[in-house]
N, C-alpha and C positions, 0 to 999 in steps of 0.2 A: 311241363315245367317251364316257368318263366325264364327267359334268357337273362339271368341276373349275373352281372359281372362285378367283381370287387377290384377297384382301382386304388393302389397304394402309391401315392405321389405327393412329395412335399413341396413341389412348385405349384402354387395355386393357379397360375395362369395356364400352365400346361394341363393341369387337371381339368380346368374348365373347358378347354378346347376339346380334349379327348372325350369328356363326359357328353358334351353337346353333340359330337359326331356319333358316338355310340347310341345315344338316345334317339337321334334322327333315324337310325337304322332299326329301331325297335327294341334296343337293349335297355334293361333296367340297371342303373349304375349306383353302387354305394362307394363312397370315397372316404379315405382317411390318409393321414400323412406319417404314420408311424408303425413300427412293428407291433407295439402293444395294441393299437387300434385294429390292425390286420387280424391279430389273433382273436380279439373280441368279436369282430364281424364273422370270422370263420366258425367260431364256436356256436353262434346263434343263428346262422343262416346257411342255406345251401346255394352254392354258386356254380355256374357253368364254366367260369374261367377266372383266373387270378392274373391281373395285370399290375406288375410291381416295378418300381424304380429300385436302384441299388443303394444309393446314399439317402437314407431316411433320417428323420429327426432324432431317432434313438438307436441307430445302428445300421449295420450292413444288411440289405434286403436279401442278398444271396446267402450269406453265411448262416442266416436264421431260417432258411427254408427247410432244413432237415425235419423238424417236427411237423411242418405243414405237409410235406410229402408222405410222412409216415401216417398221418391222420387222414389224408385225402389223396390216396395214390392215383386216382383216376382224374384228378383235377388238372386240366391243362394250364400251363403257366407261360406267360409272355413277359420277358424282362426288358426293361428300358434302362439306359444308362448314359450319362454324360462322361463317364470315365472310359473313354474310347480306346482302350488298350487291348492287346491280344489276351492278356491275363484275364480281363473282365469277360471277354467273349468266351474264353475257354471255361472259366468258372460258371458262366451262364449255361454253356453247353453241358458241362458235367452234371448239372442238376437234373438233366433230362427235360429242360424247358422246351416248349414247343418252338419258340423262336426268340431271337435276341435282336433288339433294335437299338443301335447307337443313336444318340441325339446329335443333331436334329434329324428327324425321320419324316418319311412321307406319310401323312395322315391317312390318305386313302389306302395305302398299302397296309398300314396297321389295322384298319377296320376290316379289310379283306382277310387278313391273317387271323383276326379274332373270330370271324365267321368260320373259317376253315378249321381252326382249332376246336371250336365247339362242335362242329360237324363230325370231327374225328375223335371226340373225347372218349367214346366207348372203346376205341381201339388203342388209346394212348396209354403206354406203360412206361413211366420214367425209369431210366437206368439208375443203377446204384452209383451214388457219388463216389468219385475217386480222388485220390490225392493228386494235386497238380504240381509238377516239378517246378523248382525255383529256377531263376535265371533264364527266363524265356528269351529266345534269341532275336526277336523282332522288336523294333522300337518305332513308335510313331502313332499319333492319334488323329491324323488328318482324315478327311472324308475319303480320300483316295485309298487309304489303307483299310477302311472299315469293310469294304467288299472282300478284301483278301482275308481278313480275320474271320469273317462269317463263312467263307468257303472252306477255310482250314477246319473250323469247328464241325462242319458238316461231313468231313471225311475221317474224323477221328475214330469212329466206332465201326468202320468197315474197312475192307481191303481194296476198294476201287482204285484202279490205276489213275494216277494224277499226272497231268502234263503242265509244267510251270513255264509260262511264257514271259519274256521280258528282256530288255536291253542288257548288255553286259554291264555287270557291276550293280545291278539292282537288288541282289541278295537272294537269288533263286535257291542256292544251296541252303541258306538259312531257313527258307520256307520248308524245304524237304526235311531238314533236321527237326523243325517244329512239329511237322506231321508225324515224324517217327517218335520223338520224345513224349508227345502228348497222346499218342494213339495206343491201340491195343498191342502193338508190337514193341513197345518201349523197352522191354527186357531183352529183346534180341539185338543182334548187331546192326549197325548202320554202315553200309558199305557204299562208298562213293567212287565212281569211275568216270573219268573224263574221256569220253569216246573220241574226242578230237585229238587227244595227246597220244593215242596208241596207233602205231603204224598199221596200215590197212591189212597187212599180211598176218598180223598178230592179234587182231581184235577178237576173232572168234575164240582163239585159245585163252585170251584174257577173260572173256565172258563165260565160256562153257568149260574151260579146262582142256587138258589133253592127256593122252596116254603115252606111256614110254614108247619111243621110237616113231611117234606120229609124224615127225619131221626132223630135219637135221637140227641137232641141239637139244632135242627132247629126250634127255637122259633119264628122266623119271616122270612118274605120273604127277600132274599138277591139277589142283582144284581151282576151278574158275570162280568168278565173282558171284554167279548165281548160287553156287553151293556155299560159298563163304557167308552169304547173306541169309542162309536158312534160318527161319524163325524171326527174321527182322525185315529190314528195308533195303532194297537195292536202288541206289540213286544213279541214274544214267544221265550225266550232264553232257551238254552239247550234242544232243541226239541228232540234230540236223546235219552233223558232219559224219555220220556213220556211213561207211561204204554200202553200196546196194546189196552185195552178197551177204554181208552181216545183217542188214535189215531183214532179209528173207529168213535167216536163221532165227533172229530175234522174234519175228512174227510167229514162226512155228512154235517157238518156246512159249510165247504168251498164249497162243491158242490151245496148246495141248497141256500146258503145265508141266512139261517134261523137256529135258535137254539131253544131248548126247555129246560127250567129250570128243574133241578132235582126235580122230584115229580110233575111237571106241565103237563098240557095237551095242552096248546096253543103254537103254533109256533110263534116265534118272529123274524121279519126281522132285520138283522144286517147290519150296514153301517159303516164298518171300513176297513182300509187297513191292510193286514197281512204281517208282516216282521218276519221271523223266523231266528234262528241262532243255530249253534251247533259246538262243537269242536271235534266231532266224525266223523269218516268215515262211512257214512250211507250205502254205497253199500255193504260192508261185513255184516252189520246188516240185510240188506234186504235178502241177501243170507242165513243168519242164521235164518230168520223168526222172528226177534225181532223188525223190523221196516217195516211198510207197504210200499210196492213198489208204490201203487197208491197214497198214501199220499206224498211220496217223490216227485213224478212228479207234484203233485198239488202244493207243496210248492216251488219247484225249477223251477218256471217259468223263473225267472231271478236269476241265481246264481252269487254271488259276493264272490270271494275268497280273504281273507286278508292274505298278506304275513307275515311270522314271522319276528321278528325284525332282526334276523341274516341275512336275505336276503335283508334288507334295512338299512345296517349299515351307509350309508351316511346320514340318517335321525336322527341318534342318537344325534349329536350336537344340531340340531334345537329342537328336542324333549326335550333335557336336559335343554336348556335355557327356553323353554316354561314352563316346570315344575318348574324351579326356580322362574319364574315370578308368577306362580300360588301360589307357597309356600309363597312368600312374600305377595301376596294379602290376604292370609289366616292367616297372622300374624307371620310367621316365619321370621328370619333375611333375609334381602335382600343380595343376593350373585350374583357374576358374574363368568362365566366359561371362563378360559383361553383356548387358542388353544391347548396347551399341555394337559390340562385336557380333552378337547373334544376328542382329538385323542386317549387318553387312554380309555375313555368310549366307543368309537367306536370299539375298538379291543376286548371288552369283549363279552362273548357268549349270555348273557341275555336269559337264558332258560325260564324265566317267561315272556318274551316279554315286551311289553310297560308297562304293569302293574308293572312288577318287576323294570323296569327303573324308573318309577314314584316314587315308594316307596323308592328306593335307593336315588334318588335326594332329596326327602323330608328329609330323614335322613341326607344327606350331608348338606342340608341347615341348619338343626338344630345343627349339631355337628361341622361344620367347624369353625376354629378359625379366619380366615381372610375373608374379603369380596371377594377377588379374589381367586377362587378355581382352583388350578392347580393339576398336577399329584401327588405331594407330599401330598396333602390334601385328595386325593381320595384313595390312596393305603392302608392306615391303615384301612379303612372301608371295604376293600375287604377281609381281612384275615378271619373275622368271617364266611364269606360265604363258605369257604372251608370245605368240609365234611358235609355240610347240605344235608338233604335227597333229595331235588329237586332243589329249587331255593330260592332266597331271598323273592320272593313273597309268598312262602308257609311257611316260617319260622315263628313260632308263638312266639319265644322268642329271645332276644338278648343274647350275651355272658355275658353281665353285669347283667342280671336279676338274682336275688337271691331268689325270692319267686314268688308265683303265682300272687300275687297282682300287683307287678311291671311288671311281664310278660304280664298280661292283659292290664295294662296301655300302655305298649310299643306297643302291638299288635293293640290296638284300635287307637293309634296315627299314626301308620304306615299305616294301611289299611283303616281306616275311612269307614267301611261297611255301606251300605245303610240301613235306618230304615226298619225293617221287615225281614232282612237277617242276623242280628248280631249273633243269636244263631247258625244257621246252619253253617255259615262261620267260627265262632270260634270253633265249635265242629270239623269241618273238619280239621282246622289248628292244633288242638291239637291231634286228633286221628292219623293223617298220620305219624308224626314222632314217636309217641308212638308205633304204630303197627310195624313200620319198626325197631325200636330199639329192641322190644321183639322178632320179627321174626329173627332178626340178631343173638340174643342170642340163639335161638333154631335151627339155621341153616335152617330156612324156614319151620319147622315143625308146622303146624297150630294147631294140637291137643295140643301139649305142650304149644304153645303160648296162646291158649285159657285158659288153666289151670292156667298159670301164671297171666293172666289178670283177671281171675275169671268170664269169660263170656262163654256163650254157643258157641260151635264150629260153628254152623250154623250162629249165630249172627256175629261172626268174619268173616266168609266167605262172608256174605252179605255186611258187611261194607268195606271189601277189594275190593269187586266188585264195590260198590258205589264210592269209592275213586280211582278206577282204579289202584290199587296196584297189581303188579305181582311179581313173584319170581325174575325177573330180577332187580327189584327195591331194593330188600333186600340186605343190606350191608353184605359182606362176611368177615369172620374173619379167614384168612388162618394162 
């Protein structure tokens, strides 16, 4: 059978380039630019592959694939799109398409994929389309986010363990939620646990549960996070901060698919997908012996690396407008962002990533005097950020705060911490600038800093380690 391909593309220049490249590899190519043309070609010819854009002259190329799939169930489909959103990637994946390519794409990779798809056509069975939930949690069309979207779509129909990597504030939990909401376990619970916020002596009880009398204070049986997530997804955030003993128990649970409550004898079969996340580089920790290598490879079956916001500056305007809309929905004044304002926001470093941008936009919505936000409205709010210890996201007080009560009110409004995390988050937000201030006064001398603070030196050293504060972070007074 001739290697005949049907290309449905309304951009004549792109169609010409793809056609020339396919023909150079020995493919015969028919081209049209509409859904109607596609259907006519498919009715009168046999094709080895369909290569289609999404936005065509007479409609949506994805929405109209249903009859094509019904009439040609073994026909592999590759989808192209300039609408580079997670929604488009998910819709393409839900059709059972062999692959999805956001524009611009690598032409050589596209040709290789066409060859692979045709080679596997006899074994290709497209999945039944599913309804896609509204309100997808990720925003951005930058090239840096396209790899993330493609990796998400590849894990939706399986239960492979996913490890999400990225700096603090990049949105790792949102990726975990997207995997859950769009995947096979969407009807089950999504249980998130911050392993860094749980005391080391309690983390096993939190994860695996405990029996009555297992330890002092265990007055009744308690169900752990693994059992709470049965039928759904268990999200283990800050996995790099998990104590070594708990790492061993977690590895055993992942290997066997069974857990044992603290103080219990019976093994309990668990049925949940594991998604983990960390802002740490685990490989040096493995070399240092603080993170188990076998656990790393058990968790990193599918690694997804989230880019920092500075590497996706093109997404800042869309994210800013998204957060302005969310702020309005939560009762803050409705604002609109001008192009000049968006350009200014795109040039800022955003060391705290998307979380810092969100907090800044909420503050902007609250304090801006006009409905239209331009550069002149943004610039006055940038001044307080200068000289802060790390980023807006970590600043516990504003320049206008005159006492602790107003500082707490401001911090709660800016950060809106999740229930169950308020104490630890507020403590970290207060301790970090306090420790940096005192260490700056002592020139980095921890013994003198501990004396000024009135705490034990070992306590100070432990908190500095927990907060990832190094001597490089300490402000110098030359």
